[in-house]
N, C-alpha and C positions, 0 to 999 in steps of 0.2 A: 183728302185721300179716300178713295172708295174702298168698300169692303171687298175682300178677295181671299185668295188662298192664305196669305199672310195673316189676315184677320182670323180666319178659321183656325190656323195653327195656334195663335195666341189664346183663342177661346178654348181649344182643346187642353192647353197647358193649365189654364185656370180651372177647368173641370177636374183635371187630374189632381191639382193641388187641393181642391175641395174634397175629393174622395179620400186623400191621405188625412186631411183635417178631420173628416168624419170618422176614420178608423183610429186615429190617434189624438183624441181631443185633449188629453192630459199633457201633450208635448208643449213645453213652455214657448217654443219658437212661434207657434200659431197664435199666441196671445201677446206678442211683442209689437212695439210701435213699428219696427222695420217691416214686418210682414203686413201689417194693416196698411201702411203707406203704399207698399208695392201693389197690394191687391186693389186699393182705391184708385191708383193711377192706371192700372190695367183696366179696371172697370170703366173709368172715364174715357179712355182711348177706345174701348170696344163700343161704348155708347155713341161716341161721336161718329165712328166709322159705320155703325149700324144705321144711324139716322141718315147719314150721307148716302149709304147704299140703297135705302128705301126710295130715294128720289130717281133712281135710274130705271130705265125700261129693260135693261139686260137681265135675263132670268137668273143667270149664275150669280150676278152681283146681288140680286134681290134675296136669293137663298143665303148667300154669305152674310148679308145684313141681318137676316133672322138669327143666324148663329152668333153674330156679334152681340145682338141684344140679349140672347140667352146667356152668353158668357158674362155680360155686364150684370145680369141678375144674379148669377153665381157669385161674382165678385162682391156684390152688395151683401149677400148673405154671409160671406166670410168676414167682411169688415165688421158687420154687426156682431157676429159671434165672437170675434177677437176681443171685444170689450164688454161683452154681456155680463160677465162676473169677474173680470180681471184675470190675473194669472190663476191657474189651478191652486186651490187651497182647501184646508180643512174647514168645514162648516162649523161655526161656533154653536155650542149647545150644552145643556146641562141635563142631568137625569130628570125626566118628566117634563122637559121643556119642549115647546113647539117653535121651530125657527124657520122663517121664510128664507128661500134661497137668495133673495135680494129684496130691497125695499119696494114694497108695493106689489110683489109677485104673489100670485094665487097659489103657487107651488110652495109647500113647506115640508119640513121633516120633523116628525115627532120622535124624540129620543125616549127610550124605555126607562122606567123606574129602576132603581138599584135595590136589590135585596140586601138591606143593611145587615152587618154582622150582629149576632146576638150579644147581649150585654153580659159582661163578666160581673161576678158578684162584688168585686172590689173596685171602688172608685168609678164604677159605671163605664169602664173601658171595654170596648168590644174585644172578643178573644178569638174571632174566626175571620176567614177571608171574606171579601166582598162577593156577593152573588154575581154571576155573570149573565150576559145576554148576548145573542148573536144576530139581532135584527133590529131594524128601525121601521117606522111607518112613514110612507111617503103619501102626503095628503095633497090631493088635487081637487078640482071642482067635481070630478067624478068619484069613483069608488076608491077608497084608500087602498094602498098597495103595500104589502110587507116585503121588505128588501133585506136579504140575509147577507152575512159576511161573505165576501168573495163575488157578490153579484154586482152588475153594472146595469143601469137603465138610463134611457134618454126620454125626456118629456119636453116637447117643444125644442128649444135650443139648449136646454140644461141637461148636463150629464152628471149622474150621481154614481159614485162607486163606494161600496161599503167595505171596510177592512176592520180587522180586530186591532184595537189600540189599547194603551194603558189607561187606567183610572186609579186615583188614589183618594181615599177618604182621610181627611186631616183632622186630628184632635189636638188642639193647642191649649196649653195650661201654663200657669206660673210655675216656678221651681218648687213651690210648696203644694202644688196639686190643684189650684183653683182654676177651673175651666174658663177660657176667654174666647171671645168671638173672633172669627176670621172673616175677612172680606176679600173679594176679587175685583178691584177697581177696573181691571182690563178684561174681565171675563164677561161671558154672556149672562150669568146669574150672579148678582152682586154678593149675596150672602150665602152662596152654596158652599158646603164643606167638601165638595168633590173637585178634584183637579183632573182635567182631561188632556193636558199637555198639547195645546194646539200648535205651538211653534216647533219647527223641525230644524235639526242640525245634524245631518247624516242619520245615523241610527239613534241618536239621542233626541229626546222630546223635552221641551222646556215649558215651564209654567211659573206663575208668580202669585203670591197672595200677601195680604197685609194683616197685621194684628194691631188694630187701632188702640185698644186699651193700654198696650205696652209700648206703643210707638215703634213698632218693628215692621220691617218688610222681609219677606223670605222668598228667595229664588230657588226653584226646585228643578233639577235635571234628572230625567228618568233614563236609566240604562237597562236594556233588556238582558245584557250580560257584559262582561268586561274581560279582556285578555291582553296581557302585556308579557310577551315571551321573554323579553330582556330582563324583566324583574321576576319572572316565574310566577306571575299572578294570573289566575284563571278562575273567574267568578261566573258561574253558569246561571245563578238565580237573579231575578230582577232586583234592583235596588235604586235608591234615589240619592243624589248628591245635593246637600242642603247648604245654603248660605244665608245666615241671619245677619241683617244689617240694621243700624239705626234708621229711623224714618228720614229719608233724604240725607243719610249720613254714611259713615264708614262701616265696613264689615266688622262683625263682632265674633262670628263663629262660622266655621266651614267644616263639614264632615259628612260621611255616608250614613244612610239609614236603610235598614231592611224592614220588610213588612212585620208589623206587630211589635217592634222593638222601640221603646221610647228613647229618644236622644235628648240631651240637655246641653244648652249653650246659648249664649247671647241673651240670657234672662228668660229663656223659653224652655218648656218641655213639650216636644213634638212627637206624636205617634202617627205613623202612616200605615194605612191598610191598603195594600196594592192588589189590583185585580185587572181583569180584561173587560173592555167595553167597546161597542161598535163605534167607529169613527167614520164620518162621511166626507169624502173628498169631492169637491164641486168643481166642475169645468163647464165649458160650453162648446158647441160645434154648430155648423150651419143648420138652420131650420130646414127640415126635410121638404116642406111644400115649395118654397121658392127655389131651393136647389134642384128639386126634381123637375120643376117647370123649366128652369134654365137648361138643364141637361137634355130634356125632351126637345126643346127648341133647337139646341145644337145638333142633336141627332137628326132631326128633320131637315135642318139646313145642309148637313153633310150629304144626306141622301139626295136632296134636291139639287145641290151643287154638282154632284156626280152625274145625275140624270141630265142636267142642262149641258154639262161638258160633253157627254156622249152624243146628245142630239146635235151639237154644234160640229162635232168631228167630221161626219160624213159630208156636211156642206162645204167644208174646207177641202 
């Protein structure tokens, strides 16, 4: 089948989809298998029709073929972007750590150091809140760029959005006050004492750490606030819900903890120091260069197709 008005209509739809993708890169739909398959099929159809149209001597068909090839290029950029980083997610990182956006990528995010609380004179336990920061450094092959909370930037096909998220410094000890080491087997920094709650469940943020010396694991859920009108509960201050379990075993303790207040249960004494810290959400969208070339090809084909149609009309 030769390229023609129908082909141009399909190409226009793909360009419109790419524009929406560019404007809403954090929409999960654009990172689904269904969208990628439809975009790939549309691209293959446009490519086949474009190649077939180039073989004709008809001017309007030739211009339509150019638009089909431009639409195919736009489709290719969308398919690549759909899987560049997977679904939008929080970029794993720890204070002071530099994290690449993907394996082998030259683009990375440097997370700021945390101003740790001052030490209290008794038992070496901090007595003040964590220092806060409102920006991260985006590192590229060029000049590093500071990105503040509330800002979004696109570099290549990667889209970075910075928001203010929770952070908790954890101090773990035995019930008699002896400090013990915590680890984060699933975290970006194995021995970091800071939790950044990368998993999302509505307004709640989730994290996990282990206490190897005592063979315990601890699940932590962060609540910015809590309200239950049926029970008359209205908690405006942030807190965490803690569950202490035996390593690979049954739960031993479950209860809430507020900042700077030690809780005891499951053979552990835990103190959380809550604060705010920049979190980076990572997504992808079509790379600007191939998408722009495809759109320009489509625009030129529409102009040429209309011109060829007008030239042919008087002859008829």
